[in-house]
DRENZADREN-395497 format. One record per residue (C-alpha): x, y, z; residue number from 1. Coordinates in steps of 0.25 Angstrom, whole numbers, plus 5000, padded with zeros to 4 digits. Example, Ala and Ser with C-alpha at 12.3 -4.5 7.8 and 13.67 -1.06 7.14 Angstrom:
     c1     c2     c3   sero
   5049   4982   5031      1
   5055   4996   5029      2
! end
This chain:
     c1     c2     c3   sero
   4457   4736   5331      1
   4472   4738   5326      2
   4484   4744   5333      3
   4482   4756   5324      4
   4472   4762   5334      5
   4482   4762   5345      6
   4495   4767   5338      7
   4496   4782   5335      8
   4503   4784   5321      9
   4507   4799   5324     10
   4519   4798   5334     11
   4530   4807   5338     12
   4544   4804   5332     13
   4553   4796   5341     14
   4568   4794   5342     15
   4572   4803   5330     16
   4578   4815   5337     17
   4591   4814   5329     18
   4584   4813   5316     19
   4575   4825   5320     20
   4587   4833   5324     21
   4593   4831   5310     22
   4580   4835   5303     23
   4579   4847   5313     24
   4593   4852   5309     25
   4589   4852   5294     26
   4576   4860   5297     27
   4583   4870   5306     28
   4594   4873   5295     29
   4584   4875   5284     30
   4581   4890   5286     31
   4596   4892   5283     32
   4600   4881   5273     33
   4595   4868   5266     34
   4598   4854   5269     35
   4595   4839   5266     36
   4592   4827   5275     37
   4588   4813   5273     38
   4581   4805   5283     39
   4583   4790   5281     40
   4577   4778   5288     41
   4571   4765   5285     42
   4555   4764   5284     43
   4548   4767   5296     44
   4559   4775   5304     45
   4552   4789   5302     46
   4557   4796   5290     47
   4544   4802   5287     48
   4541   4806   5301     49
   4554   4813   5302     50
   4551   4821   5289     51
   4538   4825   5294     52
   4544   4829   5307     53
   4554   4838   5299     54
   4543   4844   5291     55
   4534   4847   5303     56
   4546   4853   5310     57
   4551   4863   5299     58
   4545   4877   5301     59
   4555   4885   5293     60
   4548   4883   5279     61
   4540   4874   5270     62
   4541   4859   5270     63
   4540   4852   5256     64
   4538   4837   5255     65
   4543   4830   5243     66
   4537   4817   5239     67
   4537   4807   5227     68
   4529   4808   5215     69
   4518   4799   5211     70
   4527   4788   5206     71
   4538   4790   5217     72
   4546   4802   5213     73
   4545   4817   5215     74
   4545   4821   5201     75
   4551   4835   5201     76
   4564   4840   5194     77
   4576   4845   5202     78
   4573   4859   5198     79
   4558   4859   5202     80
   4562   4853   5216     81
   4573   4864   5217     82
   4564   4875   5213     83
   4553   4871   5223     84
   4563   4869   5235     85
   4570   4883   5232     86
   4557   4890   5230     87
   4551   4885   5243     88
   4564   4888   5251     89
   4565   4902   5246     90
   4556   4908   5257     91
   4559   4897   5268     92
   4567   4884   5270     93
   4560   4872   5265     94
   4560   4858   5270     95
   4558   4847   5260     96
   4554   4833   5264     97
   4555   4821   5255     98
   4551   4808   5262     99
   4554   4794   5257    100
   4563   4800   5246    101
   4568   4786   5243    102
   4555   4783   5237    103
   4556   4794   5226    104
   4560   4789   5212    105
   4575   4792   5207    106
   4572   4804   5199    107
   4565   4811   5211    108
   4576   4807   5220    109
   4586   4813   5210    110
   4579   4826   5209    111
   4578   4827   5224    112
   4593   4824   5225    113
   4597   4834   5215    114
   4588   4845   5221    115
   4594   4843   5235    116
   4608   4844   5229    117
   4605   4857   5222    118
   4598   4864   5234    119
   4608   4872   5242    120
   4608   4875   5257    121
   4603   4889   5254    122
   4590   4884   5248    123
   4585   4880   5262    124
   4579   4867   5258    125
   4579   4856   5268    126
   4577   4842   5261    127
   4573   4831   5270    128
   4572   4817   5264    129
   4568   4803   5269    130
   4572   4790   5263    131
   4571   4776   5268    132
   4584   4769   5272    133
   4578   4755   5268    134
   4585   4757   5254    135
   4597   4764   5249    136
   4596   4779   5249    137
   4595   4786   5235    138
   4608   4792   5230    139
   4601   4805   5229    140
   4599   4806   5244    141
   4612   4798   5248    142
   4620   4811   5252    143
   4610   4818   5260    144
   4612   4819   5275    145
   4604   4808   5282    146
   4596   4806   5295    147
   4594   4791   5297    148
   4582   4785   5305    149
   4586   4773   5313    150
   4576   4764   5321    151
   4571   4770   5333    152
   4578   4768   5346    153
   4570   4759   5356    154
   4566   4770   5365    155
   4561   4778   5353    156
   4554   4767   5347    157
   4547   4764   5361    158
   4543   4778   5362    159
   4537   4778   5348    160
   4529   4765   5351    161
   4524   4771   5364    162
   4520   4784   5357    163
   4513   4776   5346    164
   4505   4767   5355    165
   4503   4776   5367    166
   4511   4767   5375    167
   4501   4756   5375    168
   4509   4745   5370    169
   4512   4733   5379    170
   4527   4732   5383    171
   4529   4719   5376    172
   4522   4724   5364    173
   4530   4737   5364    174
   4543   4729   5365    175
   4539   4720   5353    176
   4535   4732   5344    177
   4548   4739   5347    178
   4556   4727   5344    179
   4548   4724   5331    180
   4549   4739   5326    181
   4564   4739   5328    182
   4564   4755   5329    183
   4556   4757   5317    184
   4545   4768   5321    185
   4535   4765   5310    186
   4536   4750   5312    187
   4534   4752   5327    188
   4522   4760   5325    189
   4516   4751   5314    190
   4518   4739   5323    191
   4511   4745   5335    192
   4500   4750   5325    193
   4498   4735   5321    194
   4495   4730   5335    195
   4481   4730   5341    196
   4479   4737   5354    197
   4479   4724   5361    198
   4492   4719   5354    199
   4498   4733   5357    200
   4495   4731   5372    201
   4500   4717   5373    202
   4486   4710   5374    203
   4487   4702   5361    204
   4499   4696   5355    205
   4506   4704   5344    206
   4505   4700   5330    207
   4517   4692   5324    208
   4525   4697   5317    209
   4524   4710   5324    210
   4530   4717   5312    211
   4523   4710   5300    212
   4525   4712   5285    213
   4514   4722   5284    214
   4519   4731   5295    215
   4534   4731   5290    216
   4529   4734   5276    217
   4521   4745   5281    218
   4533   4752   5288    219
   4543   4749   5277    220
   4534   4754   5266    221
   4533   4740   5260    222
   4542   4729   5257    223
   4553   4732   5247    224
   4549   4728   5234    225
   4558   4723   5223    226
   4555   4717   5209    227
   4567   4708   5210    228
   4565   4694   5217    229
   4580   4694   5220    230
   4579   4707   5228    231
   4566   4703   5235    232
   4573   4690   5239    233
   4586   4697   5243    234
   4578   4707   5252    235
   4570   4695   5259    236
   4583   4687   5261    237
   4590   4698   5268    238
   4578   4701   5276    239
   4577   4687   5280    240
   4592   4685   5283    241
   4591   4697   5292    242
   4581   4690   5301    243
   4593   4683   5308    244
   4602   4696   5307    245
   4593   4705   5315    246
   4590   4713   5302    247
   4605   4717   5300    248
   4613   4713   5288    249
   4614   4699   5282    250
   4624   4691   5275    251
   4623   4693   5260    252
   4629   4679   5258    253
   4617   4673   5266    254
   4607   4681   5258    255
   4614   4677   5245    256
   4613   4662   5248    257
   4599   4663   5253    258
   4594   4670   5240    259
   4601   4659   5232    260
   4592   4648   5239    261
   4580   4656   5237    262
   4582   4656   5222    263
   4575   4645   5214    264
   4584   4634   5209    265
   4589   4636   5194    266
   4583   4628   5183    267
   4591   4618   5174    268
   4605   4623   5169    269
   4616   4630   5175    270
   4614   4636   5189    271
   4619   4650   5189    272
   4616   4657   5202    273
   4611   4671   5201    274
   4618   4680   5211    275
   4609   4685   5222    276
   4619   4695   5228    277
   4631   4701   5222    278
   4635   4709   5210    279
   4627   4701   5200    280
   4615   4701   5209    281
   4603   4711   5208    282
   4606   4723   5216    283
   4603   4723   5231    284
   4590   4729   5235    285
   4591   4743   5240    286
   4585   4739   5253    287
   4597   4730   5256    288
   4612   4734   5258    289
   4623   4724   5254    290
   4636   4727   5262    291
   4647   4717   5260    292
   4641   4704   5262    293
   4629   4709   5271    294
   4615   4713   5267    295
   4605   4721   5275    296
   4592   4729   5273    297
   4593   4744   5274    298
   4581   4744   5283    299
   4577   4734   5294    300
   4562   4737   5292    301
   4563   4733   5277    302
   4571   4720   5280    303
   4559   4716   5289    304
   4549   4720   5279    305
   4555   4712   5268    306
   4555   4700   5277    307
   4541   4702   5282    308
   4534   4705   5269    309
   4541   4693   5261    310
   4531   4682   5258    311
   4532   4671   5269    312
   4537   4660   5259    313
   4548   4669   5253    314
   4552   4673   5267    315
   4553   4659   5272    316
   4561   4655   5259    317
   4571   4665   5262    318
   4573   4661   5276    319
   4574   4647   5272    320
   4585   4650   5262    321
   4592   4658   5273    322
   4591   4646   5282    323
   4597   4637   5272    324
   4609   4646   5269    325
   4612   4648   5284    326
   4610   4634   5288    327
   4620   4630   5277    328
   4630   4640   5282    329
   4629   4634   5297    330
   4621   4646   5302    331
   4612   4638   5311    332
   4604   4649   5319    333
   4601   4658   5308    334
   4598   4647   5298    335
   4588   4641   5308    336
   4582   4655   5310    337
   4579   4657   5295    338
   4574   4642   5295    339
   4564   4646   5305    340
   4559   4658   5297    341
   4558   4649   5285    342
   4547   4641   5292    343
   4533   4642   5287    344
   4524   4636   5276    345
   4521   4621   5277    346
   4524   4615   5291    347
   4536   4606   5290    348
   4536   4591   5293    349
   4535   4588   5308    350
   4549   4582   5308    351
   4555   4594   5299    352
   4566   4602   5305    353
   4559   4615   5300    354
   4547   4613   5309    355
   4546   4626   5317    356
   4548   4619   5331    357
   4560   4612   5326    358
   4566   4625   5320    359
   4563   4632   5333    360
   4570   4622   5341    361
   4582   4622   5332    362
   4582   4637   5333    363
   4582   4638   5348    364
   4593   4627   5349    365
   4602   4635   5340    366
   4599   4648   5346    367
   4603   4642   5360    368
   4616   4636   5355    369
   4627   4644   5359    370
   4637   4638   5349    371
   4629   4644   5338    372
   4634   4658   5335    373
   4623   4668   5335    374
   4620   4682   5341    375
   4610   4683   5352    376
   4601   4691   5342    377
   4600   4679   5333    378
   4598   4669   5344    379
   4586   4678   5349    380
   4580   4677   5335    381
   4582   4662   5335    382
   4576   4660   5348    383
   4564   4669   5345    384
   4561   4662   5332    385
   4562   4648   5339    386
   4552   4653   5349    387
   4543   4657   5337    388
   4543   4643   5332    389
   4541   4637   5345    390
   4527   4632   5349    391
   4530   4628   5364    392
   4527   4640   5373    393
   4538   4637   5383    394
   4549   4635   5372    395
   4544   4647   5365    396
   4546   4656   5377    397
   4560   4650   5380    398
   4564   4653   5366    399
   4558   4667   5366    400
   4566   4669   5379    401
   4579   4664   5373    402
   4577   4674   5362    403
   4574   4686   5371    404
   4587   4682   5379    405
   4595   4682   5366    406
   4589   4695   5361    407
   4593   4701   5374    408
   4607   4697   5373    409
   4607   4702   5359    410
   4603   4716   5364    411
   4589   4716   5360    412
   4580   4718   5372    413
   4569   4723   5362    414
   4568   4709   5356    415
   4570   4702   5369    416
   4557   4708   5375    417
   4547   4703   5364    418
   4554   4689   5365    419
   4552   4689   5380    420
   4537   4693   5378    421
   4536   4681   5368    422
   4542   4672   5378    423
   4531   4674   5388    424
   4525   4660   5391    425
   4518   4658   5405    426
   4520   4643   5403    427
   4535   4644   5401    428
   4543   4638   5413    429
   4547   4648   5424    430
   4562   4647   5420    431
   4559   4651   5406    432
   4550   4663   5410    433
   4561   4667   5420    434
   4571   4667   5409    435
   4562   4676   5401    436
   4560   4685   5412    437
   4575   4685   5414    438
   4577   4690   5400    439
   4566   4700   5401    440
   4572   4706   5414    441
   4586   4707   5408    442
   4580   4714   5396    443
   4573   4724   5405    444
   4586   4726   5413    445
   4593   4731   5401    446
   4582   4738   5394    447
   4569   4740   5403    448
   4565   4744   5416    449
   4574   4737   5426    450
   4563   4736   5436    451
   4556   4726   5426    452
   4569   4719   5424    453
   4570   4717   5439    454
   4557   4710   5440    455
   4559   4702   5427    456
   4572   4697   5433    457
   4566   4694   5446    458
   4555   4686   5440    459
   4565   4678   5431    460
   4573   4675   5444    461
   4560   4669   5450    462
   4556   4661   5438    463
   4570   4655   5436    464
   4573   4652   5451    465
   4567   4638   5450    466
   4574   4633   5437    467
   4586   4642   5435    468
   4590   4647   5449    469
   4603   4653   5443    470
   4596   4660   5433    471
   4586   4665   5443    472
   4598   4671   5451    473
   4604   4678   5439    474
   4590   4684   5436    475
   4589   4689   5450    476
   4603   4696   5448    477
   4598   4702   5436    478
   4586   4707   5443    479
   4596   4713   5453    480
   4602   4720   5442    481
   4589   4726   5438    482
   4586   4731   5452    483
   4600   4737   5452    484
   4598   4744   5439    485
   4585   4750   5445    486
   4592   4754   5458    487
   4583   4746   5467    488
   4592   4741   5478    489
   4581   4734   5486    490
   4577   4726   5473    491
   4591   4723   5470    492
   4594   4718   5484    493
   4582   4709   5484    494
   4585   4703   5471    495
   4599   4700   5475    496
   4594   4693   5488    497
   4600   4679   5490    498
   4592   4668   5482    499
   4591   4653   5484    500
   4604   4646   5479    501
   4604   4641   5465    502
   4612   4632   5457    503
   4621   4636   5446    504
   4616   4633   5432    505
   4624   4634   5419    506
   4619   4631   5405    507
   4624   4619   5398    508
   4635   4623   5388    509
   4629   4626   5374    510
   4615   4629   5379    511
   4608   4642   5377    512
   4614   4651   5388    513
   4605   4661   5395    514
   4606   4675   5390    515
   4609   4689   5395    516
   4611   4692   5410    517
   4607   4677   5413    518
   4619   4671   5406    519
   4628   4675   5418    520
   4618   4670   5428    521
   4616   4656   5422    522
   4631   4654   5419    523
   4637   4660   5432    524
   4628   4659   5443    525
   4639   4662   5453    526
   4640   4676   5446    527
   4626   4679   5449    528
   4626   4674   5463    529
   4639   4682   5467    530
   4634   4694   5460    531
   4621   4693   5467    532
   4627   4691   5481    533
   4637   4702   5479    534
   4628   4712   5473    535
   4618   4711   5485    536
   4629   4712   5495    537
   4634   4725   5488    538
   4620   4731   5488    539
   4619   4728   5503    540
   4632   4735   5506    541
   4640   4722   5510    542
   4653   4723   5501    543
   4659   4712   5509    544
   4649   4702   5504    545
   4648   4709   5490    546
   4663   4708   5486    547
   4665   4693   5485    548
   4653   4689   5476    549
   4654   4701   5467    550
   4669   4699   5467    551
   4667   4685   5462    552
   4658   4690   5451    553
   4669   4700   5447    554
   4679   4688   5447    555
   4670   4680   5438    556
   4671   4691   5428    557
   4685   4688   5426    558
   4683   4674   5420    559
   4669   4674   5415    560
   4666   4677   5400    561
   4651   4679   5400    562
   4647   4693   5399    563
   4636   4692   5409    564
   4645   4687   5420    565
   4655   4698   5416    566
   4645   4708   5418    567
   4641   4703   5432    568
   4656   4704   5435    569
   4657   4718   5430    570
   4645   4722   5438    571
   4651   4715   5451    572
   4664   4723   5449    573
   4656   4736   5448    574
   4649   4733   5461    575
   4662   4730   5468    576
   4669   4743   5462    577
   4679   4735   5454    578
   4679   4743   5442    579
   4690   4736   5435    580
   4683   4723   5436    581
   4670   4729   5431    582
   4678   4734   5419    583
   4684   4721   5416    584
   4671   4713   5418    585
   4663   4723   5409    586
   4674   4723   5398    587
   4674   4708   5398    588
   4658   4707   5398    589
   4658   4717   5386    590
   4668   4708   5379    591
   4660   4696   5382    592
   4647   4702   5378    593
   4652   4706   5365    594
   4659   4693   5362    595
   4646   4686   5364    596
   4638   4696   5356    597
   4629   4699   5368    598
   4625   4713   5365    599
   4616   4715   5377    600
   4628   4713   5387    601
   4638   4723   5380    602
   4631   4736   5385    603
   4631   4730   5399    604
   4645   4727   5399    605
   4648   4741   5394    606
   4640   4746   5405    607
   4648   4739   5416    608
   4661   4744   5409    609
   4656   4758   5409    610
   4652   4758   5423    611
   4666   4752   5427    612
   4673   4763   5420    613
   4664   4774   5426    614
   4667   4768   5440    615
   4682   4769   5437    616
   4680   4783   5432    617
   4684   4780   5418    618
   4672   4788   5411    619
   4677   4788   5397    620
   4678   4773   5397    621
   4664   4772   5403    622
   4659   4781   5393    623
   4665   4772   5382    624
   4658   4760   5387    625
   4645   4767   5390    626
   4644   4772   5376    627
   4646   4758   5370    628
   4637   4753   5380    629
   4626   4763   5377    630
   4626   4760   5362    631
   4625   4745   5364    632
   4615   4746   5375    633
   4606   4754   5366    634
   4608   4745   5354    635
   4605   4733   5363    636
   4592   4739   5369    637
   4597   4740   5383    638
   4592   4754   5387    639
   4595   4751   5402    640
   4610   4748   5399    641
   4610   4760   5390    642
   4605   4769   5402    643
   4617   4764   5410    644
   4627   4767   5399    645
   4620   4781   5397    646
   4623   4784   5412    647
   4638   4780   5411    648
   4639   4789   5399    649
   4632   4800   5407    650
   4642   4798   5418    651
   4654   4798   5409    652
   4649   4811   5402    653
   4647   4818   5415    654
   4662   4820   5417    655
   4663   4825   5403    656
   4659   4838   5397    657
   4647   4832   5390    658
   4634   4836   5398    659
   4625   4833   5386    660
   4630   4819   5385    661
   4628   4817   5400    662
   4614   4823   5399    663
   4611   4814   5387    664
   4616   4801   5394    665
   4609   4804   5407    666
   4596   4807   5400    667
   4596   4794   5392    668
   4600   4786   5404    669
   4590   4792   5413    670
   4579   4790   5403    671
   4581   4775   5403    672
   4584   4774   5418    673
   4572   4780   5422    674
   4563   4772   5413    675
   4569   4759   5416    676
   4573   4761   5431    677
   4588   4761   5430    678
   4592   4768   5443    679
   4607   4765   5441    680
   4608   4771   5427    681
   4599   4783   5432    682
   4608   4786   5444    683
   4621   4786   5435    684
   4615   4795   5425    685
   4610   4805   5435    686
   4624   4804   5442    687
   4630   4807   5428    688
   4621   4820   5426    689
   4625   4825   5440    690
   4640   4822   5438    691
   4639   4830   5425    692
   4633   4842   5433    693
   4644   4841   5444    694
   4655   4841   5433    695
   4650   4853   5426    696
   4649   4861   5439    697
   4634   4859   5443    698
   4635   4853   5457    699
   4621   4857   5461    700
   4615   4850   5450    701
   4624   4838   5452    702
   4621   4838   5467    703
   4606   4838   5464    704
   4607   4826   5454    705
   4616   4818   5463    706
   4608   4821   5476    707
   4597   4813   5470    708
   4606   4801   5467    709
   4614   4800   5480    710
   4606   4806   5491    711
   4598   4796   5499    712
   4583   4795   5495    713
   4574   4788   5486    714
   4580   4794   5473    715
   4595   4790   5476    716
   4602   4784   5464    717
   4605   4770   5461    718
   4610   4762   5474    719
   4623   4758   5467    720
   4626   4771   5459    721
   4622   4783   5468    722
   4635   4782   5476    723
   4643   4784   5464    724
   4637   4798   5463    725
   4640   4802   5477    726
   4653   4809   5475    727
   4647   4818   5464    728
   4636   4821   5473    729
   4645   4825   5484    730
   4653   4834   5475    731
   4641   4841   5470    732
   4634   4842   5483    733
   4646   4848   5490    734
   4647   4859   5478    735
   4632   4861   5480    736
   4633   4863   5495    737
   4626   4850   5498    738
   4636   4845   5508    739
   4626   4837   5517    740
   4620   4829   5505    741
   4635   4826   5501    742
   4638   4821   5515    743
   4625   4813   5515    744
   4629   4803   5504    745
   4644   4801   5508    746
   4640   4791   5519    747
   4635   4781   5509    748
   4646   4785   5499    749
   4656   4781   5510    750
   4650   4768   5511    751
   4650   4766   5496    752
   4665   4770   5496    753
   4668   4760   5507    754
   4661   4749   5499    755
   4672   4749   5488    756
   4663   4748   5476    757
   4667   4761   5470    758
   4682   4763   5469    759
   4681   4778   5468    760
   4671   4780   5480    761
   4682   4781   5491    762
   4689   4792   5484    763
   4675   4799   5481    764
   4671   4798   5495    765
   4684   4805   5500    766
   4681   4816   5489    767
   4667   4818   5494    768
   4672   4819   5508    769
   4682   4829   5504    770
   4671   4838   5497    771
   4663   4838   5510    772
   4675   4839   5520    773
   4681   4852   5527    774
   4693   4857   5521    775
   4703   4851   5531    776
   4698   4837   5527    777
   4695   4839   5512    778
   4710   4839   5507    779
   4713   4825   5513    780
   4700   4819   5508    781
   4703   4824   5494    782
   4716   4818   5495    783
   4711   4805   5500    784
   4701   4805   5488    785
   4712   4806   5478    786
   4720   4795   5485    787
   4707   4786   5484    788
   4706   4790   5469    789
   4720   4786   5467    790
   4716   4772   5472    791
   4703   4771   5464    792
   4708   4777   5451    793
   4699   4785   5442    794
   4702   4798   5436    795
   4689   4805   5436    796
   4686   4803   5451    797
   4700   4807   5455    798
   4699   4819   5446    799
   4686   4823   5453    800
   4692   4822   5467    801
   4705   4830   5462    802
   4696   4841   5456    803
   4688   4842   5469    804
   4701   4843   5477    805
   4707   4853   5468    806
   4695   4862   5469    807
   4695   4860   5484    808
   4710   4864   5484    809
   4708   4876   5475    810
   4697   4882   5484    811
   4707   4880   5496    812
   4717   4888   5489    813
   4727   4877   5487    814
   4729   4879   5472    815
   4742   4871   5470    816
   4735   4859   5475    817
   4722   4862   5468    818
   4730   4863   5455    819
   4735   4849   5456    820
   4722   4843   5460    821
   4714   4850   5449    822
   4725   4846   5438    823
   4724   4832   5442    824
   4709   4833   5442    825
   4709   4839   5428    826
   4719   4828   5423    827
   4710   4817   5428    828
   4697   4823   5422    829
   4704   4825   5409    830
   4709   4810   5409    831
   4695   4805   5411    832
   4688   4814   5402    833
   4680   4822   5413    834
   4679   4835   5406    835
   4669   4841   5416    836
   4678   4839   5428    837
   4690   4843   5420    838
   4683   4856   5417    839
   4681   4858   5432    840
   4696   4855   5435    841
   4700   4865   5424    842
   4691   4876   5430    843
   4698   4873   5444    844
   4712   4874   5438    845
   4708   4887   5431    846
   4703   4893   5445    847
   4717   4890   5450    848
   4723   4898   5439    849
   4730   4885   5434    850
   4726   4882   5420    851
   4723   4867   5418    852
   4733   4859   5410    853
   4732   4862   5395    854
   4726   4876   5397    855
   4732   4888   5392    856
   4731   4899   5382    857
   4735   4891   5370    858
   4726   4883   5361    859
   4732   4870   5365    860
   4730   4873   5379    861
   4716   4877   5377    862
   4713   4864   5370    863
   4717   4857   5383    864
   4705   4863   5390    865
   4696   4854   5381    866
   4691   4840   5385    867
   4695   4829   5375    868
   4681   4829   5369    869
   4681   4844   5368    870
   4695   4844   5361    871
   4690   4834   5351    872
   4677   4843   5348    873
   4686   4855   5347    874
   4695   4848   5336    875
   4684   4844   5328    876
   4677   4857   5328    877
   4691   4864   5325    878
   4691   4855   5312    879
   4678   4861   5308    880
   4668   4850   5312    881
   4654   4854   5316    882
   4648   4850   5329    883
   4640   4839   5323    884
   4653   4833   5316    885
   4660   4834   5329    886
   4649   4826   5336    887
   4649   4815   5325    888
   4664   4814   5326    889
   4665   4813   5341    890
   4652   4805   5342    891
   4645   4815   5352    892
   4633   4824   5350    893
   4633   4838   5344    894
   4629   4843   5358    895
   4641   4837   5364    896
   4650   4844   5354    897
   4643   4857   5356    898
   4645   4856   5371    899
   4659   4853   5370    900
   4662   4863   5359    901
   4656   4874   5368    902
   4666   4869   5379    903
   4677   4870   5369    904
   4674   4884   5365    905
   4674   4888   5380    906
   4687   4881   5383    907
   4695   4886   5372    908
   4689   4900   5372    909
   4685   4900   5357    910
   4672   4905   5351    911
   4671   4898   5337    912
   4675   4886   5330    913
   4685   4894   5322    914
   4692   4898   5335    915
   4691   4883   5340    916
   4697   4878   5327    917
   4709   4889   5329    918
   4711   4885   5343    919
   4711   4870   5340    920
   4720   4872   5328    921
   4730   4880   5337    922
   4730   4869   5347    923
   4733   4858   5337    924
   4744   4867   5330    925
   4750   4869   5344    926
   4750   4855   5347    927
   4757   4851   5334    928
   4768   4862   5337    929
   4769   4857   5351    930
   4770   4842   5346    931
   4780   4846   5335    932
   4789   4853   5346    933
   4788   4841   5355    934
   4792   4832   5344    935
   4804   4841   5341    936
   4808   4841   5355    937
   4807   4826   5356    938
   4815   4824   5344    939
   4826   4834   5349    940
   4826   4826   5362    941
   4827   4813   5355    942
   4838   4818   5346    943
   4846   4824   5358    944
   4844   4810   5365    945
   4850   4803   5353    946
   4862   4812   5353    947
   4864   4810   5367    948
! end
């Protein structure tokens, strides 16, 4: 029985919401005017599926399907095609679908292109074409608006696989299928269909290679065929060279030299070398792109297909030629890799250096040599290839584990997991199995259920205890990190419990150092010990015992250069409330990670930086770090780290006038947090949603949300985060008449403020007491809170206190004092970009009859009512830009532009884009006149001064 009986061929579309939205826009517009759209993507990405979806979705008129004729062309004249389309659209709009239009012959493509140009929008004909992006787009279609299909995101690919297999695939099999498919939906389904039920459920080993030549050719529509031997060799050489470049572009000079070695030696007579690349060579095949001195395939799938479908003899010859060129040029690791791929055929002599075992040993040795410049991705490939050539089970497991470590450092947890599965060997020593569990635990900590990560890391600590006690202690600290992320206080304390003393172990210089989180532990055992002791004391509420060891960790961050140690330093600084030290440690860790090429540590360093900026009240800076952190976390497959960055972005957006941005980030953060057990990220995201409610004047909603986080009970938020949300809850609860609930949490918050780990807590506590105090005491408490803010710094929290104090003063009929406090609050909010709270301050000032600074009847004064983001949008719209064009220019969604534009219209009292353009124009003109006047006055003053 084959896997075809277990895999459904009809599955729903996954991960194509953006593309379907573009197609839907074309369909919705057809009743009014015509349009064209080109869907482009490599084979297997779902072009045909999208066209079929569009055809099924169109209800306003008939759907016509254009296809090639018997010999590859649609043999109709332009006039015939135009007549047919116009006749069909006379009664109703028409959708015309032309799938795989790149397969049409040139006359048919020309006819179609001319027909498109001669159709007017009034013809109500929508033309939807699809072409493969594995070759150059035909000139007839080059100017059409394009919808690109990219590989599926990991979450969408996983959902597709579960849908296709009804979720029966074993976790390890699932990971390998997803890694092998590289986001190509057709390839993913074809791979799953290839497996038998026993293989799919993990009861039998998977076939090797998983994506063989037959499967790749099936999805790619066959291997590229070219009558030229030169072109075939060129394609294969570029494909083979890409094996060490992770499928990206390759050096054209390397390909040129390798192709020369493939050519047979010339006969007698003058040796005139024919060019293989360059002006006098044959044209580069359409499947390739030559940009400067780099060559690449247009389609990764086609590259893999070319390599897999070549004859073994020719493939080995190409790798041998590449090895010779690289070894001659001193590229040891890449040369050895190609040498290993050239093995095959007759067994070499026992003493030969090309025996598989000998090549495997050399590969592993060079991959372990820190003096050899190579990215982590390449080292991972080398270790994995060495493992494939290794017969001894324990050594093979060791090399697969090393490959997984390097893959994780390269930001590819999807590749680390299959390598760890291959490393399983019950006969391996305990220390080796512990090392593999360590890598597995760190992988899950960043991109999986943190409860699983906790257990893997605890197992690693127990397996390492006898032979590598320092590593065992570091694994236990990583297990505590997992328990912390899960919000499991008891597990965190138990993991941090004192263990037996251990000796400090440092690898010999030049040896293959340990990877990822274990680097800091093995190199600096003192950091691990101090962090562990200090963290436990902190969680037990013993600040007197926590300060010294955590302070030592912070101090080491001033002199250490390893990113792992610097990350520990930044974490310790955050625990102590030393925001400046946390920022320094995070910034140095970021620089060190980038310098070492450790992609997996970059988003973590950005996470610490973002949290430090948040704690300091610098929301714009936090947002900047979190935006970059989110991009790098998603690119390196770290969904858990991405969830933390989403939470930071939600908190930053919660003080701005972007409710849709808050909701988007909160939803995304909670989606991952709930599936992976990330209590800390979930608490931060929920706090962000509640703070957005509070800022927009919805205290009841805010109090309901925050009550679940801060009030005692089993659902209370993360043990290290919920106190940060207490000031928001007290404010919302007082406004919602829930005074007893507000008082209930202040005892714990007072202990937290006395603890000293949050520089803003003392001022916030005084503000909370002022909100709950009788009138005769509130005044002094507000003043005390403002004094504490002056000591701690931070515009946002001080402005919030000034706003609440100003409201209180206004309601006590003390308008002059209220005006001063509210004006200070408005200035503070505007300085830190807190548009939501700035709007509250303006409203209070208007209620006093005092126009906020910049308000008045003139156009320049009215523009002063806008936030910086609103002003940018207003200026773009005034220049004639559409909402979509504004969104593209500012890097935001059209929904965000729509939202802000409504705010702009309301603030300026305009009802159309024309009125808005007039208002902005008047303001700009007035500003120029004012600037010219000031310049004249300044010049007059200078002249007068010169005369004196």
